[in-house]
C-alpha positions in Angstrom: 53.5 16.2 -42.7 54.8 12.9 -43.4 53.1 10.4 -45.9 51.3 7.4 -44.5 54.1 5.4 -45.9 56.7 7.6 -44.0 54.3 7.2 -40.9 54.4 3.4 -41.2 57.9 3.4 -41.9 59.0 5.4 -38.7 56.8 3.1 -36.1 58.3 0.0 -37.9 62.0 0.9 -37.9 61.9 2.4 -34.2 60.3 -1.0 -32.9 61.8 -2.2 -29.6 64.7 -2.8 -28.9 65.4 -0.4 -31.2 63.8 2.2 -28.8 62.7 1.9 -25.4 59.2 1.7 -24.7 58.8 5.4 -23.7 60.4 6.9 -26.7 58.2 4.3 -28.8 55.3 5.3 -27.5 56.4 9.1 -28.2 56.9 8.1 -31.8 53.7 6.4 -32.0 51.8 9.4 -30.7 53.2 12.0 -33.2 52.3 9.4 -36.0 48.9 8.2 -35.1 46.4 8.3 -37.8 43.7 6.1 -39.5 45.9 5.0 -41.8 48.5 3.3 -39.8 46.3 1.3 -37.7 45.9 -1.8 -39.9 49.9 -2.0 -39.7 49.7 -1.0 -35.8 47.6 -3.9 -35.3 49.8 -6.2 -36.8 52.7 -5.0 -34.7 50.6 -5.3 -31.6 50.2 -9.0 -32.1 53.5 -9.3 -30.4 52.7 -9.9 -27.0 55.4 -8.6 -25.3 54.9 -5.4 -26.9 51.5 -5.1 -26.2 52.1 -5.9 -22.9 54.4 -2.9 -22.4 52.7 -0.2 -24.0 49.0 -1.3 -24.6 47.8 0.3 -22.0 49.0 3.5 -22.4 47.6 3.4 -26.3 44.2 3.4 -25.1 43.9 7.0 -24.4 45.8 7.8 -27.8 43.6 5.8 -29.8 39.9 6.0 -28.6 39.2 9.2 -30.4 40.7 7.8 -33.7 38.1 6.6 -36.3 38.6 2.5 -36.8 40.8 2.0 -34.0 38.8 -0.7 -32.7 40.6 -3.3 -34.3 44.0 -2.0 -32.4 41.9 -1.5 -28.9 40.7 -5.0 -29.2 44.1 -6.5 -29.5 45.4 -4.6 -26.8 42.5 -5.7 -24.6 43.0 -9.5 -25.8 47.4 -9.1 -25.3 47.9 -6.6 -22.8 48.1 -6.6 -19.4 44.5 -7.1 -18.1 45.4 -5.5 -15.0 46.7 -2.3 -16.6 43.8 -2.3 -19.4 41.1 -2.8 -17.2 42.4 0.5 -15.2 43.0 2.7 -18.2 39.4 1.5 -19.9 37.5 2.4 -16.8 39.6 5.9 -16.8 38.6 6.8 -20.0 35.2 5.6 -18.9 35.0 8.0 -16.0 36.4 11.4 -18.4 33.5 10.1 -20.8 30.9 13.3 -20.9 27.4 11.9 -22.2 25.2 14.6 -20.6 25.4 16.7 -23.8 25.2 13.9 -26.4 21.6 13.5 -28.2 21.2 10.0 -27.3 18.0 9.1 -29.0 19.3 10.3 -32.2 22.5 8.2 -32.1 21.0 5.1 -34.3 19.9 7.8 -37.4 23.3 9.5 -37.3 25.3 6.6 -38.0 23.4 6.0 -40.8 24.6 9.6 -42.1 27.5 10.2 -40.8 30.8 9.9 -42.6 33.1 6.9 -42.0 36.5 8.8 -41.0 34.6 11.1 -38.3 35.6 11.2 -34.7 33.4 8.6 -32.9 30.6 10.0 -30.8 30.7 9.6 -26.9 28.1 7.0 -27.3 30.0 5.1 -29.7 33.2 5.3 -27.4 31.0 4.1 -24.4 29.7 1.1 -26.5 33.7 0.5 -27.7 35.2 0.9 -24.0 32.5 -1.8 -22.9 33.3 -4.3 -25.2 36.9 -4.0 -24.3 36.0 -4.2 -20.6 34.0 -7.6 -21.6 37.0 -8.9 -23.0 39.6 -8.3 -20.5 37.7 -8.8 -17.5 37.5 -12.8 -17.7 41.4 -12.6 -18.5 42.3 -11.4 -14.7 42.9 -13.9 -12.6 43.6 -13.0 -8.8 42.5 -14.0 -5.5 39.6 -11.2 -5.5 38.4 -10.2 -9.1 35.5 -8.6 -7.7 37.3 -5.7 -6.7 37.9 -5.2 -10.4 34.2 -6.1 -11.3 32.9 -3.7 -8.9 35.3 -0.8 -9.8 34.3 -1.4 -13.1 30.3 -1.8 -12.9 30.2 1.3 -10.7 31.7 3.2 -13.2 30.0 2.1 -16.0 26.5 2.6 -14.2 27.8 6.4 -13.3 28.6 7.1 -16.7 25.1 5.4 -18.5 22.6 7.3 -19.9 19.7 5.6 -21.3 19.7 5.7 -24.8 18.8 2.5 -27.0 22.6 2.2 -28.5 24.2 2.4 -25.0 21.5 -0.2 -23.3 22.2 -2.3 -26.1 26.1 -2.2 -25.3 25.4 -2.9 -21.7 23.2 -5.8 -22.0 26.1 -7.6 -24.5 28.7 -6.6 -22.0 26.8 -8.4 -18.8 25.6 -11.3 -20.9 29.6 -11.8 -21.8 30.8 -11.0 -18.4 28.2 -13.5 -16.4 29.4 -16.2 -19.3 25.4 -16.9 -19.7 24.5 -17.9 -23.1 21.0 -16.9 -23.6 19.0 -19.2 -26.2 16.9 -17.2 -28.8 13.8 -16.4 -27.2 10.4 -17.9 -28.5 6.9 -16.2 -29.0 7.0 -12.5 -29.7 9.3 -11.9 -33.3 12.5 -9.3 -32.3 13.8 -6.6 -34.5 16.3 -6.3 -31.6 20.0 -7.6 -32.6 22.2 -7.9 -29.3 25.4 -8.8 -30.5 28.1 -10.6 -28.3 30.7 -8.0 -26.9 33.3 -10.3 -27.9 32.3 -10.5 -31.6 34.8 -9.3 -34.4 38.0 -11.2 -32.7 38.0 -14.9 -31.9 41.6 -15.5 -31.7 42.9 -16.5 -28.4 43.9 -13.7 -25.4 46.9 -13.8 -23.5 47.3 -15.1 -20.2 47.2 -13.0 -16.9 51.0 -12.5 -16.0 50.1 -12.1 -12.4 47.7 -15.4 -12.2 46.7 -16.1 -8.9 44.1 -18.6 -7.5 40.4 -17.3 -6.6 38.8 -17.1 -3.6 35.9 -19.7 -3.4 33.5 -16.6 -2.3 34.5 -14.9 -5.1 32.1 -16.5 -7.4 28.8 -15.7 -5.4 30.1 -12.1 -4.8 30.6 -11.8 -8.6 27.1 -12.8 -9.8 25.2 -10.5 -6.7 27.3 -7.7 -8.8 26.1 -8.4 -11.9 22.6 -8.6 -10.3 22.8 -5.4 -8.6 24.3 -3.8 -11.8 21.3 -4.9 -14.0 18.9 -3.8 -11.7 20.0 -0.3 -11.6 20.3 -0.1 -15.4 17.0 -1.2 -15.5 16.0 1.3 -13.1 17.2 4.4 -15.0 16.2 2.8 -18.3 12.5 2.7 -17.9 12.3 6.0 -15.6 13.7 7.3 -18.8 12.1 5.5 -21.5 8.3 5.1 -20.0 6.8 2.0 -21.2 2.9 3.2 -20.3 2.2 -0.8 -18.7 -0.7 0.6 -16.8 -2.4 2.1 -20.0 -1.7 -0.9 -21.8 -3.3 -3.0 -19.1 -6.1 -0.9 -18.8 -6.5 -1.2 -22.8 -6.1 -4.9 -22.4 -8.7 -5.4 -19.5 -11.6 -3.4 -21.0 -11.0 -2.8 -24.8 -14.6 -1.3 -24.8 -13.2 2.0 -23.2 -10.4 2.5 -25.9 -11.7 5.6 -27.8 -13.4 4.7 -31.6 -10.9 6.2 -34.0 -8.2 7.0 -31.7 -4.8 5.0 -31.9 -4.7 3.1 -28.5 -1.4 3.5 -26.5 -1.5 -0.5 -26.9 -1.2 -0.2 -31.0 1.2 2.6 -30.7 3.5 0.0 -28.6 3.2 -2.4 -31.6 3.3 0.1 -34.5 6.1 2.7 -33.7 9.5 1.9 -34.6 10.9 3.7 -31.3 8.2 2.3 -29.1 8.8 -1.3 -30.5 12.5 -1.0 -29.6 11.9 0.5 -26.2 9.7 -2.3 -25.2 12.0 -5.2 -26.2 15.0 -3.7 -24.9 13.3 -3.6 -21.7 12.2 -7.2 -21.9 16.2 -8.1 -22.9 17.0 -6.4 -19.6 14.4 -8.2 -17.8 15.7 -11.2 -19.6 18.8 -10.8 -18.6 18.2 -10.1 -14.7 16.3 -13.7 -15.1 19.7 -15.6 -16.8 21.5 -13.8 -13.7 19.3 -15.5 -11.1 16.9 -12.9 -10.5 14.0 -15.4 -11.0 12.2 -15.8 -7.8 9.4 -13.5 -6.5 10.2 -13.9 -3.0 14.3 -12.6 -4.0 12.6 -9.7 -5.7 9.8 -8.7 -3.1 12.4 -8.8 -0.4 14.8 -6.6 -2.6 12.1 -3.7 -2.4 12.1 -3.1 1.1 16.0 -4.0 1.9 17.9 -1.4 3.5 21.1 -0.7 1.8 24.2 -2.6 3.6 26.3 0.0 2.8 25.6 2.9 5.4 28.3 1.1 7.9 31.4 2.8 8.5 34.3 1.8 6.5 37.8 1.0 8.0 39.3 2.0 5.1 40.0 -1.4 3.9 36.4 -3.0 3.3 35.7 -0.5 0.3 34.8 -3.6 -1.8 31.9 -5.9 -0.8 33.1 -9.3 1.1 30.0 -10.7 0.8 26.8 -11.1 -1.8 24.5 -9.8 1.4 26.7 -6.6 1.2 25.4 -5.7 -2.2 22.0 -4.2 -2.7 19.6 -4.7 -5.7 18.2 -1.5 -7.0 14.6 -1.2 -5.3 13.1 0.3 -8.2 15.2 -2.3 -10.5 13.1 -5.0 -8.4 9.9 -3.2 -8.8 10.3 -3.1 -12.5 10.9 -6.8 -12.9 8.0 -8.2 -11.2 6.0 -5.5 -13.1 7.2 -7.1 -16.3 6.4 -10.2 -15.4 2.9 -9.4 -14.4 2.0 -7.2 -17.5 4.0 -10.4 -19.9 1.8 -13.0 -18.4 -1.6 -11.2 -18.3 -1.1 -9.4 -21.8 1.2 -11.4 -23.4 0.2 -14.6 -22.3 4.2 -15.4 -21.3 2.7 -18.2 -18.6 4.8 -17.1 -16.1 3.9 -17.6 -12.6 1.9 -14.7 -11.0 3.0 -13.6 -7.5 0.6 -14.4 -4.6 -0.3 -10.9 -3.4 -3.2 -8.7 -2.6 -4.1 -5.0 -2.3 -3.8 -5.4 1.2 -1.5 -5.5 2.9 0.9 -6.0 -0.4 -0.2 -3.1 -2.7 -0.6 -0.8 0.4 2.9 -1.6 1.3 4.4 -0.8 -2.1 2.6 2.4 -2.3 3.5 3.3 1.1 7.3 2.7 0.5 7.5 4.1 -3.2 4.9 6.6 -3.4 3.8 8.2 -0.2 6.8 7.8 2.1 8.6 11.1 1.3 5.4 12.9 2.1 2.0 14.3 0.5 3.7 17.2 -1.0 6.1 15.0 -3.4 3.5 12.6 -5.0 3.2 13.1 -8.3 7.0 14.1 -8.5 8.3 10.4 -9.0 10.2 8.9 -11.9 7.8 8.0 -14.4 8.3 4.2 -14.0 7.7 4.1 -10.2 4.0 5.3 -10.3 3.3 3.3 -13.6 4.8 0.0 -12.2 2.7 0.4 -8.9 -0.7 1.6 -10.7 -0.2 -1.5 -12.9 0.4 -3.8 -10.0 -2.5 -2.0 -8.2 -4.7 -3.0 -11.7 -3.8 -6.3 -12.4 -4.9 -7.1 -8.6 -8.1 -5.6 -8.5 -8.8 -7.0 -12.1 -8.6 -10.6 -10.0 -10.4 -9.2 -7.1 -7.4 -10.0 -5.0 -8.3 -7.4 -2.3 -7.8 -8.5 1.1 -5.8 -11.4 2.8 -4.8 -9.6 6.2 -7.4 -8.0 8.6 -8.0 -4.4 7.3 -7.9 -1.5 9.5 -10.1 1.4 8.3 -7.2 4.1 8.8 -5.0 1.5 6.6 -7.5 1.6 4.1 -8.4 5.5 3.8 -5.0 5.9 3.8 -4.3 3.9 0.5 -7.2 5.7 -1.4 -5.8 9.0 -0.5 -2.3 8.6 -1.7 -3.6 6.9 -4.8 -6.6 9.9 -5.3 -3.6 12.4 -4.7 -1.5 10.7 -7.5 -4.2 11.1 -9.8 -4.4 15.0 -8.7 -0.6 15.3 -9.0 0.5 13.3 -12.0 2.3 15.0 -14.6 1.2 12.0 -16.9 -2.2 12.3 -18.3 -2.2 8.6 -18.5 -1.4 7.5 -14.9 -3.6 10.4 -13.5 -6.5 8.3 -15.2 -5.0 4.9 -14.1 -5.0 6.3 -10.6 -8.3 7.7 -10.8 -10.0 4.4 -12.1 -7.9 2.3 -9.2 -9.1 4.5 -6.4 -12.9 4.6 -7.3 -12.5 0.6 -7.9 -11.1 0.2 -4.4 -13.5 2.9 -3.2 -16.5 1.0 -4.5 -15.0 -2.7 -3.0 -15.1 -1.8 0.1 -18.0 -3.7 1.8 -19.1 -0.9 4.3 -21.2 2.1 3.3 -20.1 4.2 6.0 -16.4 3.5 5.1 -16.9 4.6 2.0 -19.1 7.6 2.7 -16.3 8.9 5.0 -13.6 8.9 2.3 -15.7 11.2 0.2 -16.9 13.5 2.7 -13.3 13.9 3.9 -12.2 14.2 0.2 -14.7 16.9 -0.5 -14.3 18.8 3.0 -10.4 18.8 3.2 -8.7 18.1 -0.7 -7.4 21.3 -1.8 -7.2 20.1 -5.4 -10.4 20.7 -7.4 -9.9 18.1 -9.6 -9.7 15.7 -6.9 -12.9 17.2 -5.2 -14.6 17.0 -8.9 -13.7 13.4 -8.4 -15.4 13.0 -5.0 -18.0 14.1 -7.1 -18.5 11.4 -9.2 -18.0 8.8 -6.6 -20.8 9.9 -4.6 -23.0 9.7 -7.7 -21.5 6.7 -8.7 -22.3 5.2 -5.0 -25.8 6.1 -5.5 -26.2 4.4 -8.7 -25.0 1.4 -7.8 -27.4 1.1 -4.4 -30.1 2.1 -6.8 -29.3 -0.7 -9.6 -28.7 -3.2 -6.7 -31.6 -2.4 -4.4 -28.9 -2.0 -1.8 -30.3 -0.5 1.7 -27.4 1.5 2.8 -26.2 5.6 3.4 -26.6 5.8 -0.6 -29.8 4.6 -1.2 -31.4 7.3 1.4 -30.8 10.7 1.8 -28.1 10.1 4.7 -25.5 10.2 2.3 -26.6 13.7 0.9 -27.2 15.2 4.5 -23.5 14.3 5.3 -22.0 15.7 2.2 -23.8 18.8 2.0 -21.6 21.3 3.5 -19.2 20.2 1.5 -20.7 19.6 -1.8 -22.6 22.7 -1.7 -20.4 25.2 0.0 -21.1 28.9 0.5 -19.9 30.9 -2.2 -20.8 34.3 -1.1 -17.5 35.4 -0.5 -16.7 35.6 -4.2 -18.9 38.7 -4.3 -16.3 40.7 -2.2 -13.3 40.1 -4.6 -12.7 42.4 -7.5 -12.8 41.1 -10.9 -9.5 39.4 -11.8 -9.5 37.7 -8.6 -13.2 36.6 -9.3 -12.1 35.1 -12.8 -8.7 33.3 -11.1 -11.2 31.8 -8.5 -13.6 30.3 -10.8 -11.0 29.3 -13.6 -9.3 27.2 -10.9 -12.1 25.8 -8.9 -14.4 25.1 -12.6 -13.6 21.6 -12.3 -15.1 20.9 -8.9 -18.0 23.6 -10.0 -19.2 21.7 -13.0 -19.0 18.4 -11.5 -21.4 19.7 -8.3 -23.8 21.2 -11.2 -23.8 18.0 -13.1 -24.6 16.1 -9.7 -27.2 18.5 -9.1 -28.8 17.6 -12.6 -28.6 14.0 -11.9 -30.2 14.0 -8.5 -33.0 16.4 -9.5 -34.1 13.3 -11.8 -36.7 11.4 -11.3 -34.6 8.1 -10.4 -32.8 10.1 -7.4 -34.7 13.0 -5.9 -36.3 10.8 -3.2 -32.6 10.7 -1.8 -32.6 14.5 -1.3 -32.9 15.5 2.1 -36.1 17.9 3.1 -35.5 21.5 2.7 -32.1 21.2 0.9 -32.3 22.6 -2.4 -33.6 25.9 -1.5 -30.1 26.3 0.8 -28.5 25.0 -2.0 -30.0 27.5 -4.6 -29.7 30.5 -1.7 -26.0 29.8 -0.3 -24.5 28.1 -3.4 -25.9 29.1 -6.8 -27.0 32.4 -6.7 -23.8 33.7 -5.6 -22.1 31.7 -7.9 -24.0 32.9 -10.6 -23.4 36.9 -9.6 -19.6 35.7 -9.7 -20.1 34.0 -13.2 -21.5 37.2 -14.4 -19.0 39.5 -13.0 -16.2 37.2 -14.6 -17.8 36.8 -17.8 -18.1 40.9 -17.7 -14.8 41.3 -16.6 -13.4 39.7 -19.2 -15.3 41.1 -22.0 -13.9 44.4 -20.4 -10.3 43.5 -21.2 -9.6 41.9 -17.5 -6.2 40.3 -17.6 -5.4 36.5 -16.8 -2.6 34.7 -15.4 -3.6 31.1 -15.6 -1.7 29.5 -18.2 -4.1 29.5 -21.1 -5.8 31.8 -23.5 -8.4 34.1 -22.4 -10.8 32.4 -24.8 -10.6 29.2 -22.7 -11.5 30.7 -19.6 -14.4 32.5 -21.3 -15.9 29.2 -22.9 -15.4 27.7 -19.8 -17.2 30.5 -18.0 -19.8 30.7 -20.5 -20.3 26.8 -19.8 -20.8 27.3 -16.0 -23.4 30.0 -16.5 -25.4 27.7 -19.1 -24.9 25.0 -16.4 -26.0 26.9 -13.1 -28.9 28.4 -15.2 -30.0 24.8 -16.1 -29.9 24.0 -12.1 -31.9 26.7 -11.0 -34.7 26.2 -13.5 -35.0 22.6 -12.6 -34.5 23.5 -8.7 -37.4 25.9 -8.8 -39.4 23.7 -11.3 -39.9 21.3 -8.7 -37.2 18.6 -9.9 -36.7 18.1 -6.6 
């Protein structure tokens, strides 16, 4: 194998015009190594040479450790149109799906200098090259190059911190916006300029043309759209827990003593701190690019994608800013971030003039329930977090209604939020949705409407946890009526009479089931039954037993408690006898739940037979 001295001699002695450019490229390919890169970069300062061979060197140099200086020179001096095409080609074949993106920063600290760049490192380098070469393109329609580049970057992007910082730097450089240091919260993030490392001038575009007047507006909208889509991907992959943090801020008394709160974690955990800061930088970038007004952002939430029209083969590029849609989720995240930072961090940014009805209800319908109730809870995590955060903020400021409110709209809104509280995969979202649903329910001025929602949930909802919530809503309404001395359905036997058939269902059918079937049924319905039994203890107490309709407790004991007790005994004995369960948790855990159920049934029976109600 030739030494580096011989390789340097070969690439120097064969320089054009001693060989033609194609032959010279072949010689470079056969001698390429990290050792010759300083000399190669020196040779590439020849503009004529780089204009002729630079674009063909990009794929050759990209895997070579230490090739950044040569690639930067090519981006400065090579033919910009050819270079941008080769760089976007390199992005298109980059596969980041198998990269452990979140560990990239840690691996950099221990990675030997002479190893081949990782996929994420190549992605970041390619963005730096694009930031150098794009401003050099002087053509009638530069937006066509920019549109292709941005779509390629977006399709390749995977939302690691390292890649996102590179995207922020790239977008700042392309936009020409110079952002001053942000006041207020200190940041540990370093967002470098994409042009750092080589301040030497770039060569002019050899095919320069005058730009069309409308091009500036089209390019600005392309960058706005690009950043909103990046924001959508980043936040959906890196949850910010806005709703949980806002709840803690508004009600610090509910934070569990001795347990680190979500807000504290986002202040102390380095990974979460970086996540928060990067999302903040993306929002700041969007505002630098002109996405600073709430009317524009709210319009983007519901605007149809104009690209659905048929193409005629020529108009594959946008011809006006209005033809370029923003990401709906990205616009939602900007709105939410601004509200969150204004309330929690005191940023003094203006708040939007919206209310629960109709504005929040419209958001919920559009983002959560539009695809049908069976998919609620399966949304990308950033979307329900944002929706719940806005709802919690509006509820906390009593911004409920600024338009006539039909009962159907109100009940549908509560139903969707309550389904989110039952289905969400995130425990913080389930809790936030439950709290918001409860607050909105109790805020409605008409007792009959509130009672209708509670009884409908008890009657029709197939989800035991949500039915348990309905039991708690009924209890809360009775307590509110008692404490405020209200005269309504909840301060009389009317509420319990309406809820009785669904609150205390006939459980005699359990006696017909086999052992494993009874275990399964009781384990699945345990949340509802425990809520009902606790409610029975409550309603047989001194302050509330006058709300029980005459004769109701005898019926409850006969059709609900007695068969339920028999089923509980059967299930416990079956478990002790070795019956199997297929419930995703241990037999011990199921056994403990069944024991608690039996104890609570006994307490209720004793209170009823002892004249508790």
